N, C-alpha and C positions, 0 to 999 in steps of 0.2 A: 949193215945194221943201222947206221945213221940215216941212210936214205929211206929205209923202211919206216923208221920212226917219223920221218918227215911226211910219209904218206898218210899217216893216221889223222883223223879228224878229231882234234882234242876237244872241240866243242861238244861232240857226240860221245866223248868219254867222260869228261868232267861233269857235264850237266846232269845226265841220268844217274850217275853214281852219287853225286851230291844230293839229288832228290831222294834217292833210295835211302841214303844214310839219314837224312833229315826225317824221312818217314819213320825209320826205326826209332828215333828219339821221340817223335810225337806219339807213336804207337805205345811206347812205354809210359809216357805221361798220361795218355788217355785210357790205358787198360789196367794199370796197376791195382786200382780198387776193384775193378770187375774181376780180375784174376783171383784176388784174395777172397772175394765173396763166393766165388765158384769153388773155393777150397784148394786153390793152387798157390804157388809162390807168386809174389808180385811181378817177378821177371818172366812169368810163363809165356806171355805173348811176345815179349822182347826176344827171348831165346829162339822161339820158333821162327819168327820173321828173320832173325839173323842167320839161321841155318839156311832158309830159302834164299836169302841174299847171297850167301856163299855159293850155293848151287847156281844162282843166276849169274854171279860174277864169272864163274867158270864157263857157263854157256856163252856169256858176253865175249870172253877172251877167245874161245874156240871159234865162234861165228865171225869175229872180227878178222881172224886169220883164214878161215875156210873160204875159198872163192865162191861167191854167191851164184855163179853161173852153173855150178854143179847141182844146185837144187832143181834146175829144170830137168836134168837127167834122172833125178830121183823122184819126180813128181808123182808118178803112178803109185809108188810105194808109200809116199807121204800121205796121199789122199786115201789110200786103202787103210792105212793105220788109223787115220782120223775117223773115217766112217765106222771101222770096227769098234773103236773106243766109244763112239757116240751110241752105237747099238748096244754094246755091252753094258754101258752104264744104265740103260733102261731096265735091264734084267738083274744086274748085280750091284748097282750103285746104292749109296745111302741117301736117304731123304733129309734134306736140310731146308727148313722154311718152306715145306710143302713142295719142294722140287727135288726130283731124283736125279741129281746131276753131279754127284761126288763119288769118287772111289776112296775108300779108307785103306791106307797103306800104313799099317802099324799106328804110330801116334800121329801120322800126317794124313792129309786128305788132298786129293787131286781133282781138278775140274777139267774134263776133256774139252768142254766148250771153249775154254781159254785157248787151247791149242788150235781149235777150229778157226779162231779169228786169224791167226797167223797163216794157217793152212789155206784159207780161202784167198788170202792175198797172194800167196805163192802160186796157187792153182790158176787164178784168173790172169795174173801177170804172165805166167808161162804160156797159157793158151792164146790169149789175145796178142802177145808179142809175135806169135807164129802166124797170126791171121791178118797182119797189117796190110798185106797186098790186096785182101778182099774183105776188109773190115766193114765196107759199106753194103755188103750182101747180107741181109738179115738172116736168112735160113742157113747160110753156110758159115758166115763170119761171126754172127752175134749169138744166135740161139743155142747151139750145142753146149757151150759151157754153163748155160743157165740151168740146164737139167741137173747137173751135179750140185750147183749152188742151191737149187731148190731142195734137193735131198738132204743136204747138210742143214739147211734152215729148218726143214720139217723135223729132223731128228732132235734139234735143239728145242723147238717149240713143244715137242712131245714130252719133254722132261717134267713140267714145262718151265722154261726159262725165257720169258718174253723179253727181258732186258738185254740179255746176251744176243738173242735172236735179232733184236732191233739193231744192235751194234754191227753184227755180221752183215745184215741187210744193207745198212748205210755204207759200210766199208766196201761191199761189193759194188754199190752204185758209184762210189767215187772212182774205183778202178775202171769200171765199164765206161764211165763218162770220159775218163782221161785216155782211154784207148783209142779214141777217135770215132766213136760211133756217131751216126747221124742223129740230129735232134729229132727227126721224125721217128726213127727207131727207138730212141730213148723215150719219147712220149708214149709210144705203144707199150713199152715195158712198164712205165709208171702206171699207165691206165690198167694194165693187166694186174699189176701188183696191188693196186688199190681195190680192184674188183675182188681179188682173192681174199684180201684182208677183210672186206665187207662180208663176204660169204662166211668167213671164219668167226666173225664177231659173236654170233649166237652160241658157238661152241667154246670160245675162249673167255667170254665175259662171265665173271663170277662176282658174288657180293664182295669178296676180298679185294678183287682188282678194282671194282667200282669205288670201294672205300678209299683207295689210294688217290683217286681224282678228287673225292670229297676232302680228304686230308690236305691235298695240295692247294686247292683253289678256294676252299671254305673252311680253313683250319679252326677259326674261332667259333664256328657253329658247333663243333664237336671237340672242345678242348681236352676232354678226358678220354677220348678214344681215337678216332681217325686223325684228328688234328694235333694230337699231343706231341708227336715227334717233331713236327715242323715248328710248332710253337717253342719248344725247347731249343731248337736250332736258332730261331730268331733271337731268343734271349741270349744265347752264347755269342752270336754275332754282334748284337746290340751292346752288350756289356763290354766287349773287347775294345770297341772304339778304334782309335788310331794306333795306339801303342800296345794294347792288350794288358791283361792282368799279370803277366809274367809267366814264364815257362814253369809248368807244374802247379800253378795256382788257380787253375780253372775250377769252377764249381759244378758245371753241367754234367761232367763226366762221373760225378759221384752218385750215380744211380738215377739221375734225372733224364739224361740223354742216352737212349738205348743205342747199342752198337756204335758207341762213340769212337772206337778204334778202327772201325771198318768203313761203312758208307758215309758216316758223318764226321770223318776225321778233320775235314776242313772247318767245321763248326768249332771244334776244339782249338784248332790253329787260330781262328778268328778271335776266340775268347782270350787265349793266352798270349798270342803274339800280335793281335790287332790287325788292322787293315794293311799295315806294312808287311806283316808276315804272309798274309794272303796274296798280296801283290807280288811278293818275291816268288812264291810257288807258281802262280799263274804266269809270271814272266818267264820262268825257267821252262815251263811246259810249252809256252809260245816259242821260245828259242828252238826247242827240239822240233816242233812242227814246221816252223819256217825254214830251218836248216834242211829238213827232209825235202821240202818242196823245192828249195834251191838246188839240192843235189839232183832231184828228178829232172829239173829243167836243163841241167848241165850234162846229164848222162846221155851219151849217144847210143846206148844199148836199150832197146825198148823194154826188155825184161827187167833190167835194173831200174829203169825210170818208173815203171808201173809198180814195182815192189816198194820203191821209196815213197811214191804217192800213197800206196795202201797203208804202209806203216805210219806215215805222218797222219793220215786220216784216222787210223785206229786210236792214236793218242788224243787227237783233237776231239773226236766224237765221244770217246769215253769220258774225257775231262768235262766236256760240255754237259753231258747227261748227269754226271755226278754233281757238278756245281749247280745245275738247274734244279736238282732234287733238294739240295740243302737250302736253297733260296726260295723255293715255292714256284719256280718257273715251270718245272716239270714234275710229274708224279714220282714218288719214290719207287725205284725199280731194283735197288740192290746192286747198282753198278759201282765198283770201287774207283777211287781216284788213282790214276796211273802213278806207279812208283811209291806212292805215299800211304795209301790205305793198307790195312792188314789183309793179307791174302797171299799165300805162297804161290799158287798157280799163276795169279795175275802178275806178280813181281817177276817170276821166272820167265814168263813169255815176254814181258816188256823188256827185260834186259837182253834176252836172246834177240829180240827184234832190233834193239839198238846195236847189237853186234853186227847183224846183217846190214843195217843201214850204214854202219861205219865201214864195212867192207865195200859197199857200193861207192861210198865217198872216196875210199882209197883208189878204186878203179877210175873214178872221175879225175882225181889228181894225176894219175899215171896217164890218162887219156890226154889231159891238157899239156902234159910234158912230152907227149908223143911216145910213150913207153908201152902202150897197149899193142896187142898182136895185130889188130886191124888198123889200117890206115884210117885216119879220121874221116876223110871224105867218103871213102868207100863204105865205111861202117855207117855213116850218117844216111847215105842213100839207101842202104839195105835195111837198117833196123830202127831208125828214129821214128817215134810216134808221129803219125800224120793226123792232123785234126781237120775234119771237114764240117764246117758249120755254115749251113745255108748255102752250100755249093761252093764256098770259098775254102781253098786248102792252104794251110800254112804249117810250118814246122816249129817245134819247140827249140 
């Protein structure tokens, strides 16, 4: 038992759990007034997020113990479930903010697209890890997995949930790039993707979506409509300064900043805890991302390495989009801040992902101690990701 405890990566246990607990505190601070205005108890959102945290903690523990290599054997079942849920939500889901992307289960709601983020990581990691010997052959090694990726992306876009679809697309790009695909093939994929995006523009562009760009890049031209939310975010960030107004003493959450406990939770953090509070959260997210990349570099199993890259990318991409929205760098897309924003589905998937990453880290520690089933040299020759960039091959 002592040896097993030594195998755990405590950085990947302590950091996400602290972030999630901090998020619960900030959600309570940001939502107590909103909850009362809506006719609920002031602890309404606190209790709901705490329940999801409990479920996520259970998933975290299970996935930390469950050997990650078994996901490869269950991949067909996992993808089938994800596609089924994404199709079902189009017919039976509830509409929230003009997107039919939620299942209502009693007092709780679930977003299948959040599961699709983790599912696409598992799927692409599984398929490309098996294709390492012919990864440079476009039709045989690169193209087939993209069909299923396109189906999942299409189902998410149909909801429509452009923010989540963008995250899934970027995650897929990070895994595909890390699999060792040639730059020539990557350029082809990027060109095709841009072409499809341009073709879809006439069908996807609406006045509401265009208003998000106006609100992001010209907020002071429409301070009472499109630019209102971002201006309130600026006020929260500006008032907070270095040390903040103090936990619970923020003003913007009192009906000025809409959705303060969800997408704009970091604006409340900036107002109440200042730049120092923001820096701590960003630093902890960076620790998770960098730790995941480090694990991927050390792992001699390509499936584990690609999953670690995908999970790290998911956290980094989602955090960047959320922080970009509250600062005016990017349009508002409704993407939550990992571990911190209110949202049960997001928190559940993030904690499960951390459990999987922890299990990969345990494999790496055993690998370094010579305790894995494969001999290090044989495993490396057989399964390590090979990168071919410009005709030069090197190993991670």
